[in-house]
PDB file with one MODEL, atoms N, CA, C and O in Angstrom:
MODEL        1
ATOM      1  N   MET A   1     106.704 182.927 -39.794  1.00  0.00           N
ATOM      2  CA  MET A   1     105.766 181.991 -39.207  1.00  0.00           C
ATOM      3  C   MET A   1     106.021 181.939 -37.693  1.00  0.00           C
ATOM      4  O   MET A   1     107.163 181.814 -37.251  1.00  0.00           O
ATOM      5  N   ILE A   2     104.982 182.033 -36.937  1.00  0.00           N
ATOM      6  CA  ILE A   2     105.072 181.969 -35.482  1.00  0.00           C
ATOM      7  C   ILE A   2     104.465 180.646 -35.028  1.00  0.00           C
ATOM      8  O   ILE A   2     103.337 180.308 -35.388  1.00  0.00           O
ATOM      9  N   VAL A   3     105.223 179.911 -34.240  1.00  0.00           N
ATOM     10  CA  VAL A   3     104.753 178.637 -33.703  1.00  0.00           C
ATOM     11  C   VAL A   3     104.827 178.729 -32.192  1.00  0.00           C
ATOM     12  O   VAL A   3     105.847 179.155 -31.650  1.00  0.00           O
ATOM     13  N   GLY A   4     103.765 178.339 -31.502  1.00  0.00           N
ATOM     14  CA  GLY A   4     103.738 178.355 -30.045  1.00  0.00           C
ATOM     15  C   GLY A   4     103.865 176.952 -29.492  1.00  0.00           C
ATOM     16  O   GLY A   4     103.372 175.993 -30.087  1.00  0.00           O
ATOM     17  N   VAL A   5     104.533 176.833 -28.345  1.00  0.00           N
ATOM     18  CA  VAL A   5     104.731 175.535 -27.709  1.00  0.00           C
ATOM     19  C   VAL A   5     104.393 175.670 -26.230  1.00  0.00           C
ATOM     20  O   VAL A   5     104.811 176.625 -25.575  1.00  0.00           O
ATOM     21  N   ASP A   6     103.636 174.714 -25.708  1.00  0.00           N
ATOM     22  CA  ASP A   6     103.325 174.641 -24.279  1.00  0.00           C
ATOM     23  C   ASP A   6     103.552 173.202 -23.851  1.00  0.00           C
ATOM     24  O   ASP A   6     103.070 172.269 -24.493  1.00  0.00           O
ATOM     25  N   SER A   7     104.288 173.029 -22.761  1.00  0.00           N
ATOM     26  CA  SER A   7     104.618 171.685 -22.306  1.00  0.00           C
ATOM     27  C   SER A   7     104.306 171.550 -20.823  1.00  0.00           C
ATOM     28  O   SER A   7     104.532 172.478 -20.046  1.00  0.00           O
ATOM     29  N   ASN A   8     103.792 170.402 -20.437  1.00  0.00           N
ATOM     30  CA  ASN A   8     103.619 170.081 -19.028  1.00  0.00           C
ATOM     31  C   ASN A   8     103.804 168.577 -18.859  1.00  0.00           C
ATOM     32  O   ASN A   8     104.223 167.892 -19.791  1.00  0.00           O
ATOM     33  N   LEU A   9     103.496 168.074 -17.692  1.00  0.00           N
ATOM     34  CA  LEU A   9     103.751 166.671 -17.389  1.00  0.00           C
ATOM     35  C   LEU A   9     102.941 165.712 -18.252  1.00  0.00           C
ATOM     36  O   LEU A   9     103.432 164.638 -18.600  1.00  0.00           O
ATOM     37  N   LYS A  10     101.734 166.068 -18.598  1.00  0.00           N
ATOM     38  CA  LYS A  10     100.832 165.146 -19.289  1.00  0.00           C
ATOM     39  C   LYS A  10     100.692 165.388 -20.791  1.00  0.00           C
ATOM     40  O   LYS A  10     100.212 164.508 -21.504  1.00  0.00           O
ATOM     41  N   SER A  11     101.105 166.577 -21.299  1.00  0.00           N
ATOM     42  CA  SER A  11     100.908 166.835 -22.723  1.00  0.00           C
ATOM     43  C   SER A  11     101.916 167.848 -23.259  1.00  0.00           C
ATOM     44  O   SER A  11     102.520 168.622 -22.516  1.00  0.00           O
ATOM     45  N   LEU A  12     102.066 167.809 -24.567  1.00  0.00           N
ATOM     46  CA  LEU A  12     102.867 168.772 -25.300  1.00  0.00           C
ATOM     47  C   LEU A  12     101.917 169.413 -26.300  1.00  0.00           C
ATOM     48  O   LEU A  12     101.382 168.735 -27.176  1.00  0.00           O
ATOM     49  N   ASP A  13     101.708 170.715 -26.170  1.00  0.00           N
ATOM     50  CA  ASP A  13     100.772 171.427 -27.040  1.00  0.00           C
ATOM     51  C   ASP A  13     101.555 172.338 -27.980  1.00  0.00           C
ATOM     52  O   ASP A  13     102.408 173.114 -27.550  1.00  0.00           O
ATOM     53  N   LEU A  14     101.246 172.228 -29.269  1.00  0.00           N
ATOM     54  CA  LEU A  14     101.903 173.034 -30.291  1.00  0.00           C
ATOM     55  C   LEU A  14     100.851 173.863 -31.008  1.00  0.00           C
ATOM     56  O   LEU A  14      99.748 173.382 -31.270  1.00  0.00           O
ATOM     57  N   TYR A  15     101.189 175.108 -31.326  1.00  0.00           N
ATOM     58  CA  TYR A  15     100.273 175.943 -32.090  1.00  0.00           C
ATOM     59  C   TYR A  15     100.914 176.287 -33.423  1.00  0.00           C
ATOM     60  O   TYR A  15     102.023 176.818 -33.482  1.00  0.00           O
ATOM     61  N   HIS A  16     100.192 175.974 -34.492  1.00  0.00           N
ATOM     62  CA  HIS A  16     100.617 176.306 -35.844  1.00  0.00           C
ATOM     63  C   HIS A  16      99.553 177.230 -36.427  1.00  0.00           C
ATOM     64  O   HIS A  16      98.363 176.943 -36.295  1.00  0.00           O
ATOM     65  N   PRO A  17      99.945 178.330 -37.069  1.00  0.00           N
ATOM     66  CA  PRO A  17      98.960 179.307 -37.546  1.00  0.00           C
ATOM     67  C   PRO A  17      97.894 178.731 -38.474  1.00  0.00           C
ATOM     68  O   PRO A  17      96.737 179.143 -38.398  1.00  0.00           O
ATOM     69  N   THR A  18      98.251 177.796 -39.342  1.00  0.00           N
ATOM     70  CA  THR A  18      97.245 177.258 -40.263  1.00  0.00           C
ATOM     71  C   THR A  18      96.567 176.006 -39.724  1.00  0.00           C
ATOM     72  O   THR A  18      95.411 175.745 -40.059  1.00  0.00           O
ATOM     73  N   GLU A  19      97.257 175.229 -38.899  1.00  0.00           N
ATOM     74  CA  GLU A  19      96.707 173.978 -38.372  1.00  0.00           C
ATOM     75  C   GLU A  19      95.972 174.161 -37.040  1.00  0.00           C
ATOM     76  O   GLU A  19      95.120 173.347 -36.684  1.00  0.00           O
ATOM     77  N   GLY A  20      96.295 175.209 -36.317  1.00  0.00           N
ATOM     78  CA  GLY A  20      95.701 175.422 -34.996  1.00  0.00           C
ATOM     79  C   GLY A  20      96.473 174.664 -33.930  1.00  0.00           C
ATOM     80  O   GLY A  20      97.662 174.388 -34.090  1.00  0.00           O
ATOM     81  N   TRP A  21      95.792 174.330 -32.845  1.00  0.00           N
ATOM     82  CA  TRP A  21      96.438 173.633 -31.730  1.00  0.00           C
ATOM     83  C   TRP A  21      96.558 172.138 -32.007  1.00  0.00           C
ATOM     84  O   TRP A  21      95.613 171.497 -32.469  1.00  0.00           O
ATOM     85  N   ILE A  22      97.721 171.606 -31.720  1.00  0.00           N
ATOM     86  CA  ILE A  22      97.982 170.174 -31.848  1.00  0.00           C
ATOM     87  C   ILE A  22      98.432 169.691 -30.477  1.00  0.00           C
ATOM     88  O   ILE A  22      99.408 170.202 -29.928  1.00  0.00           O
ATOM     89  N   ARG A  23      97.735 168.716 -29.926  1.00  0.00           N
ATOM     90  CA  ARG A  23      98.075 168.199 -28.595  1.00  0.00           C
ATOM     91  C   ARG A  23      98.659 166.796 -28.724  1.00  0.00           C
ATOM     92  O   ARG A  23      98.089 165.920 -29.375  1.00  0.00           O
ATOM     93  N   ILE A  24      99.817 166.610 -28.083  1.00  0.00           N
ATOM     94  CA  ILE A  24     100.459 165.299 -28.026  1.00  0.00           C
ATOM     95  C   ILE A  24     100.348 164.808 -26.595  1.00  0.00           C
ATOM     96  O   ILE A  24     100.874 165.439 -25.677  1.00  0.00           O
ATOM     97  N   ASP A  25      99.668 163.688 -26.399  1.00  0.00           N
ATOM     98  CA  ASP A  25      99.437 163.145 -25.060  1.00  0.00           C
ATOM     99  C   ASP A  25     100.692 162.416 -24.573  1.00  0.00           C
ATOM    100  O   ASP A  25     101.168 161.488 -25.228  1.00  0.00           O
ATOM    101  N   LEU A  26     101.219 162.834 -23.434  1.00  0.00           N
ATOM    102  CA  LEU A  26     102.427 162.238 -22.866  1.00  0.00           C
ATOM    103  C   LEU A  26     102.132 161.398 -21.627  1.00  0.00           C
ATOM    104  O   LEU A  26     103.063 160.954 -20.955  1.00  0.00           O
ATOM    105  N   SER A  27     100.870 161.174 -21.313  1.00  0.00           N
ATOM    106  CA  SER A  27     100.527 160.486 -20.067  1.00  0.00           C
ATOM    107  C   SER A  27     101.041 159.040 -20.050  1.00  0.00           C
ATOM    108  O   SER A  27     101.492 158.561 -19.011  1.00  0.00           O
ATOM    109  N   GLU A  28     100.977 158.349 -21.183  1.00  0.00           N
ATOM    110  CA  GLU A  28     101.472 156.963 -21.232  1.00  0.00           C
ATOM    111  C   GLU A  28     102.993 156.934 -21.070  1.00  0.00           C
ATOM    112  O   GLU A  28     103.534 156.061 -20.391  1.00  0.00           O
ATOM    113  N   LEU A  29     103.662 157.874 -21.685  1.00  0.00           N
ATOM    114  CA  LEU A  29     105.121 157.971 -21.544  1.00  0.00           C
ATOM    115  C   LEU A  29     105.501 158.250 -20.087  1.00  0.00           C
ATOM    116  O   LEU A  29     106.468 157.684 -19.577  1.00  0.00           O
ATOM    117  N   HIS A  30     104.750 159.110 -19.429  1.00  0.00           N
ATOM    118  CA  HIS A  30     104.999 159.414 -18.017  1.00  0.00           C
ATOM    119  C   HIS A  30     104.760 158.179 -17.147  1.00  0.00           C
ATOM    120  O   HIS A  30     105.514 157.924 -16.208  1.00  0.00           O
ATOM    121  N   ARG A  31     103.724 157.424 -17.456  1.00  0.00           N
ATOM    122  CA  ARG A  31     103.431 156.207 -16.691  1.00  0.00           C
ATOM    123  C   ARG A  31     104.569 155.197 -16.826  1.00  0.00           C
ATOM    124  O   ARG A  31     104.977 154.585 -15.839  1.00  0.00           O
ATOM    125  N   ILE A  32     105.078 155.021 -18.036  1.00  0.00           N
ATOM    126  CA  ILE A  32     106.195 154.097 -18.261  1.00  0.00           C
ATOM    127  C   ILE A  32     107.423 154.534 -17.482  1.00  0.00           C
ATOM    128  O   ILE A  32     108.110 153.702 -16.891  1.00  0.00           O
ATOM    129  N   LYS A  33     107.705 155.825 -17.474  1.00  0.00           N
ATOM    130  CA  LYS A  33     108.849 156.347 -16.718  1.00  0.00           C
ATOM    131  C   LYS A  33     108.703 156.055 -15.234  1.00  0.00           C
ATOM    132  O   LYS A  33     109.665 155.646 -14.584  1.00  0.00           O
ATOM    133  N   GLU A  34     107.514 156.261 -14.696  1.00  0.00           N
ATOM    134  CA  GLU A  34     107.267 156.006 -13.270  1.00  0.00           C
ATOM    135  C   GLU A  34     107.468 154.528 -12.933  1.00  0.00           C
ATOM    136  O   GLU A  34     108.071 154.203 -11.910  1.00  0.00           O
ATOM    137  N   VAL A  35     106.969 153.638 -13.785  1.00  0.00           N
ATOM    138  CA  VAL A  35     107.111 152.195 -13.549  1.00  0.00           C
ATOM    139  C   VAL A  35     108.585 151.808 -13.507  1.00  0.00           C
ATOM    140  O   VAL A  35     109.015 151.093 -12.602  1.00  0.00           O
ATOM    141  N   TYR A  36     109.359 152.277 -14.483  1.00  0.00           N
ATOM    142  CA  TYR A  36     110.774 151.909 -14.526  1.00  0.00           C
ATOM    143  C   TYR A  36     111.580 152.589 -13.418  1.00  0.00           C
ATOM    144  O   TYR A  36     112.563 152.022 -12.941  1.00  0.00           O
ATOM    145  N   ASP A  37     111.184 153.784 -13.005  1.00  0.00           N
ATOM    146  CA  ASP A  37     111.852 154.418 -11.859  1.00  0.00           C
ATOM    147  C   ASP A  37     111.663 153.580 -10.596  1.00  0.00           C
ATOM    148  O   ASP A  37     112.593 153.427  -9.805  1.00  0.00           O
ATOM    149  N   LYS A  38     110.458 153.039 -10.410  1.00  0.00           N
ATOM    150  CA  LYS A  38     110.198 152.189  -9.246  1.00  0.00           C
ATOM    151  C   LYS A  38     111.007 150.902  -9.318  1.00  0.00           C
ATOM    152  O   LYS A  38     111.530 150.443  -8.302  1.00  0.00           O
ATOM    153  N   LYS A  39     111.119 150.309 -10.515  1.00  0.00           N
ATOM    154  CA  LYS A  39     111.902 149.079 -10.671  1.00  0.00           C
ATOM    155  C   LYS A  39     113.383 149.342 -10.392  1.00  0.00           C
ATOM    156  O   LYS A  39     114.044 148.537  -9.735  1.00  0.00           O
ATOM    157  N   ILE A  40     113.896 150.451 -10.882  1.00  0.00           N
ATOM    158  CA  ILE A  40     115.303 150.790 -10.648  1.00  0.00           C
ATOM    159  C   ILE A  40     115.556 151.017  -9.165  1.00  0.00           C
ATOM    160  O   ILE A  40     116.573 150.563  -8.639  1.00  0.00           O
ATOM    161  N   ASP A  41     114.653 151.711  -8.482  1.00  0.00           N
ATOM    162  CA  ASP A  41     114.801 151.935  -7.044  1.00  0.00           C
ATOM    163  C   ASP A  41     114.803 150.614  -6.285  1.00  0.00           C
ATOM    164  O   ASP A  41     115.566 150.450  -5.333  1.00  0.00           O
ATOM    165  N   LEU A  42     113.961 149.675  -6.692  1.00  0.00           N
ATOM    166  CA  LEU A  42     113.906 148.366  -6.050  1.00  0.00           C
ATOM    167  C   LEU A  42     115.218 147.603  -6.265  1.00  0.00           C
ATOM    168  O   LEU A  42     115.723 146.967  -5.340  1.00  0.00           O
ATOM    169  N   LEU A  43     115.763 147.666  -7.472  1.00  0.00           N
ATOM    170  CA  LEU A  43     117.023 146.970  -7.766  1.00  0.00           C
ATOM    171  C   LEU A  43     118.199 147.577  -7.003  1.00  0.00           C
ATOM    172  O   LEU A  43     119.145 146.869  -6.660  1.00  0.00           O
ATOM    173  N   LYS A  44     118.147 148.865  -6.740  1.00  0.00           N
ATOM    174  CA  LYS A  44     119.235 149.526  -6.010  1.00  0.00           C
ATOM    175  C   LYS A  44     119.296 149.091  -4.550  1.00  0.00           C
ATOM    176  O   LYS A  44     120.328 149.247  -3.897  1.00  0.00           O
ATOM    177  N   LYS A  45     118.202 148.551  -4.040  1.00  0.00           N
ATOM    178  CA  LYS A  45     118.169 148.106  -2.646  1.00  0.00           C
ATOM    179  C   LYS A  45     119.020 146.858  -2.411  1.00  0.00           C
ATOM    180  O   LYS A  45     119.519 146.636  -1.308  1.00  0.00           O
ATOM    181  N   TYR A  46     119.178 146.048  -3.455  1.00  0.00           N
ATOM    182  CA  TYR A  46     119.896 144.790  -3.313  1.00  0.00           C
ATOM    183  C   TYR A  46     121.305 144.923  -3.883  1.00  0.00           C
ATOM    184  O   TYR A  46     121.476 145.394  -5.008  1.00  0.00           O
ATOM    185  N   PRO A  47     122.333 144.504  -3.101  1.00  0.00           N
ATOM    186  CA  PRO A  47     123.712 144.622  -3.611  1.00  0.00           C
ATOM    187  C   PRO A  47     123.952 143.624  -4.742  1.00  0.00           C
ATOM    188  O   PRO A  47     123.366 142.542  -4.775  1.00  0.00           O
ATOM    189  N   VAL A  48     124.808 144.005  -5.642  1.00  0.00           N
ATOM    190  CA  VAL A  48     125.181 143.132  -6.754  1.00  0.00           C
ATOM    191  C   VAL A  48     126.242 142.172  -6.257  1.00  0.00           C
ATOM    192  O   VAL A  48     127.237 142.593  -5.668  1.00  0.00           O
ATOM    193  N   ARG A  49     126.035 140.881  -6.490  1.00  0.00           N
ATOM    194  CA  ARG A  49     127.034 139.886  -6.089  1.00  0.00           C
ATOM    195  C   ARG A  49     128.241 139.960  -7.016  1.00  0.00           C
ATOM    196  O   ARG A  49     128.108 140.187  -8.218  1.00  0.00           O
ATOM    197  N   ALA A  50     129.407 139.765  -6.440  1.00  0.00           N
ATOM    198  CA  ALA A  50     130.630 139.825  -7.236  1.00  0.00           C
ATOM    199  C   ALA A  50     130.724 138.586  -8.128  1.00  0.00           C
ATOM    200  O   ALA A  50     130.395 137.474  -7.714  1.00  0.00           O
ATOM    201  N   LEU A  51     131.170 138.802  -9.329  1.00  0.00           N
ATOM    202  CA  LEU A  51     131.336 137.677 -10.259  1.00  0.00           C
ATOM    203  C   LEU A  51     132.622 136.938  -9.924  1.00  0.00           C
ATOM    204  O   LEU A  51     133.631 137.561  -9.593  1.00  0.00           O
ATOM    205  N   ARG A  52     132.592 135.628 -10.008  1.00  0.00           N
ATOM    206  CA  ARG A  52     133.789 134.824  -9.671  1.00  0.00           C
ATOM    207  C   ARG A  52     134.545 134.460 -10.901  1.00  0.00           C
ATOM    208  O   ARG A  52     135.574 133.790 -10.817  1.00  0.00           O
TER     209      ARG A  52
ENDMDL
END
């Protein structure tokens, strides 16, 4: 059985001989990653206060 895979930023495409092409949309996952990357960058700007 031969299975083909194609991946990029917005989707994961799989080819199965009997099923044909199957596309998995990754755009929402990418959006979530971008949002949290921005939040982490913002938090890194402020120093953490020492605990007493």
